[in-house]
N, C-alpha and C positions, 0 to 999 in steps of 0.2 A: 598432550590430547587432556581434554576436559575432561571433567567430573558428570557422569553421569547422574543425575538425583532426580528422583519424582518426588512432585507432592500430592499428597492423595484428600483433596478438598478442598474449595473455593474459596469459600468463605473465609471474611476478612484474616482469620488467624495464616488462612493456606496462601492466598495471595500474598497475603504480606509475606510472608518466606521467601517465595516466587521472585520477587521483585527485588528482595533483597541479593537471590546468586544468581536472579538475569546478565547476565553474560559471562559469570564468571564460571558457569555451570550448565552443559547441558540436559537441559530443564523440560521432562516433561509435566505437568499440571493433567488429570482425574479431576472433573467433576458429578457424582454420580445425576443433579440437575441439568438442567434446557442451559441454565447460565447461572454465574456464581453471583456470587454473594452472603451464602448459606442464609443465619437467620439473622439479617439485618439488610433484606434488597426489597427491588420491586418485587411482586408476586402478580399473578390474572390472566385475565384475558381479554382483548382489544379495549374498550371502554373501563369496563371494571378492573383496572389495579391497582393495586395497593400496596404500601407499605407492612412487612409481614409485623410490626411491632412500631411502636412508637419513641425510638433512640434518638437521648437527646448525647454531646459532647461536654465535657470541660473545658474553660482553657488550660488546664493541666492534663490536658492529652499530646503532647508534643510527639509523641509515635506515630500517629492516628495523622496527625496536621503535614509531618512532615513526609510521609509517603504518598498524601493526597495530591501535594504540593510537586510530589516525584514522576508521579502518572500525570501531572498534568492538567491538576483540577485547583485553582484559586480557593482557597477556605476563604478569606474573605467577602470571597460573594458566594460561593456554596452556604456558608455558615452567617446564620442572624447571632450577630455577637450581643448579649446582656448581663449590665452586671447582676450577678450573683443576686434574684429577690425570689423568695417565700410567700406567694400568694394562696389561701388559701378562704373560698370564700364559704362565710362563714365559722373562718379562722384564725389563724394566727396571719399577720400581715408585713413584712420586713421585707426590704430593699435596702441592700448594700450602697454606701455610697461611693463615687470616681475617688478614692479617699488611697492615701498606702496601707498597707497589711502591717497590723493588726487592726489599726483603727477602723479600714468602712465594714470590721464586724461587728468591734465595739458600738456605730455610729449608727447600724440599720439594728442592733438586739435596743439600744436608745429610743429610737422613733419610730419600733416595732409596735403595732394598732394587734388588738383580736387577745393579749398577753398581760397579766396582773406584774407589776413590778417587783412582785416575789418571785413571779415564774420568769420575769427576765432578768434575775439576779440568778438563781439556783442557776437559769441555762448560759451566762455565763461566765459561773464558775467551772463550769463545768467542762466547760471545749477549755477555756483560760488552765486549766489541771492539764485533760492532754497535750496543750499546747505545752508549758515548763518540763511535762517529762515525755520530750521530743516523740510523741505520741505512736509510746513502746509502754507496754503492756508490759509487767513482768512474770505474768503469765496468762493463758486464754481463757475466758469466763463467752458466757452469752453477752447480745446484748443489753438482753434482759437484767439478768445477775446486775452489771456492772450500771445499768441505773438505777433498777435501785440503792444501789450503793452511792449512790452521787444523793440521794434523795429530792430524784427528779418526779413532778408532780404527774395525774393523770395526766390534762390537762397537755403537757409540753411534751405527754410521748403518743397523744394523741392527736395533737397537733402538729410537731416538729419531728419526732426520734422513727412515732412508724411508716410514717412515707415518709422520712427519707431511706428508711436502712430497705422499707419496700422498695423503691427506685433503684435502690446505690446498690443492695448486696441479691433484693427479689427473695427476699426469706423470713421469716417472721423472728418478732426477738429474740422468743426464749429458743430460738435455734440457730438464731446470726451469729456471725464469731465478731467479740469486740475487735480484733486484734488486725481483722482484714475493716472494722470502720474507722480503725485510728488510723488504716493507711491512706484510705479513699479522704478524711480529714487533711490528715498530715499536706496531702499533695493538691489539696482546694483551695480551704480557709486559713493552713496553714505554710503558705507558700503566700508570695506574691499577688498583687492586689487581683493580677490578667486573669493567674489562674485556677480562679474560681469563677469568674463566667462560665454565665452560660451557653452553647455554641449550637443554638438549635436549627437542624437542617432547612434549607431554603429550597434541596432539590430532594425527588424523588430518593433510596437510597442506595438503591443501581447505580443512579447517575451523580452521589459522591465520591465514591470505591470504586465500589467491584465491576460495575462497565468499564473505566479509565483507565481498570486498572489491567481488566482481559486484555483489552485491545494493545494498550502499551508490553505487555509478554507477548504478543501473537509478533507484531512488528521488530521484537527484537531477539527472533526465532528461536521461541519457546512450544513447544508442540502442544495444543490445546486440545486434551479431548472429554467430553463434554455430555449427555447424557448416557451414561453408563456406568455400572455399578460396583466398585472395583470389590475381588468377590474375596483376596483373602492376601492380608500382608504375608510375607514368613523370612524362616535364615536357612539356605543350603547351601553346607557343603563353605559358611563360613561368609557369604552373602546376599541380601536382604533382594526378595524378592515379590512383583508383585504382580499376582495372576501367572507368576511364573515368569515373567521378565526378570534378566537381573539387571541390579543398579549399583552403582559405589553406595549410595546414601538411601533412604525413605525416610521422608516426613510426615508425617500420619496428623493434620488435623480438618476432622471430624468430632462432630459432639457425640462422647460415651456412651450415648446407646447404642452409635451404628461402631465405635469402636470395639464394644464387649467382640461384636459377631466380625469382627475382620484381623484380628488378631491371633496370633495360632501359637501366639505365649502362652502359656496356664498361669503363667503370674500375672501379666497385666493384664489379662482374664477375667482375673479375679479380682483384682484391686477397680477396674474401670467398675463391671460387673456392682459394685460397692456399692457406687453414688447415688447420691439420689435428688429429685427434681423438686422445684414445683413449677406450676405452671406460670402464664402467663398471659394475660390478650387484650385486643386493643378489638374494639368495637369501632366501627364508623357510622353516623350518622350522616345522612344531607337534609340537609334543611331549602324552604322555598327561596328562603331568604335567609342570609347569613347573619347569625346569633350574637358577631363579633364579641366575644370575649372583649375583659377589659383589658387581658395579656394575652399573649400568643400561647401562654403554657399557664394554667392556672389550675390550684390543687380542692378538692372538693372533699366537705366536712362530712362525714354525715352520709352516705351515699355507697353507691358499688364499686363504683368507680373511687379511684385513686384522681388521678388527673386527667385533667380535659385540654384539648390541643384545637387551634384554632388553624384548621388550614389550609382557609383561605387568604389570612393574615401571614404566613406560614413562605405556604407554595402558591397561591395565585390560584388554590381551588375552592372555587366560589359554594357556596356553603357549608359548606365537611367540615368538621367536627372528631375527631375523634378521641376515645375516651379508654386508658389503663384499666384497668385492673389485673394488678398484682398482688404476686401467692394465696389466689383465690383457693377457698376447701374444693376440689374436688370431688363431687359428689350426686351434681346434679346436672347431668345434658338433655341435647336438646335431639328432638328426634320430630321427623316429620315433612308433607311435598313443600311447606315452604320455607324446611332449613339446609335446603344442598344450599350452597351456592354458584353451581356451575349450572344446574337443572332447574328443568319449571316444574310448577308444580304439578305430577302426575305421579302416578300409579310408580315408575321407575325413579323419581326423586322423592317416593316419600321414601319406597324398599334402601335406596343406594346410606341416605343419612340414619337408617334407623342401623343399619350396619358399621358405617360410620361411627355412629357413635356406643353402640353396642366393641370397636375395639378400641374405643378411647374408652372406657371401664376399661375391659383385659390389661390394656399398658398400663393405664394409674395405680389400677389395684397390684398387679405386679409388680413396679415400684416401689410401692408399700412397704410392701412383703419383706 
């Protein structure tokens, strides 16, 4: 008899676990939303559907690529592969050519524009020092402290390190872990040349993996239960239960701010409640005529946004740009009849936007305490 296993949460983590268990276990997948994907899916109504974030992949993302193929998605057609490039309007412009690693990075730095020769040397020396250490640190420290020890200039911090850390870790330099960043650099710039390639989605995020995985699981007999939030996961007589239903094992694959209300074990609840978060925002802008950026993905120096994505070049969405603001300071919130995404400019729309803004303030200030 197959073991009975529940997966709570059908984001990318929960779906990955479910795909690995399909056929081996009698599987039940719970999802609070109406569809799978979690924080990397396409959401909205009718003609107003947008990815809830502008995610990118790297050539080093071996598990993502393997799982996509498992559920019938071809990464070669679903993702646009570009050599590692760092293009920032008004700042550093770097493209890594098709050369074996680490020559591709060295050549990219040598030919980079918008950066002094002194800074090129400092950046190359810092990256090479990481490579020679095997991307290991004797002790963890903040990225800010590590950059100071490496003598990185203000220009390098502004145009290279800050946007890199914001994109990879979504955390400000003083709080970001250098040990975690080193792992990211090890698996990208420190691996084979193909590992550092940028893989930009040419499909919406739901089509990239969540929707195909959901269908694939259903075809293999998994019980898929969407549209209802699980209230509790607890142990009873040595066996895990989901809302009173007993299983041999339960995988909880939800965001930590949901997990703290879901788990019954006090120690786990306390640990999860200690997590702190940085917001990330994606603003979609539509133009009558496509702006057509110089590249599908461009950095911006000196503005609010960190990155711009040409949705027309990537996904065929005519006239659309996506602007990503990583780790913004959550201090100013918008409210007004013009703000609510699903309601017209009426008194009800104004009221709903005000309620939503107040809820956001309460949530963010509670997290910071």
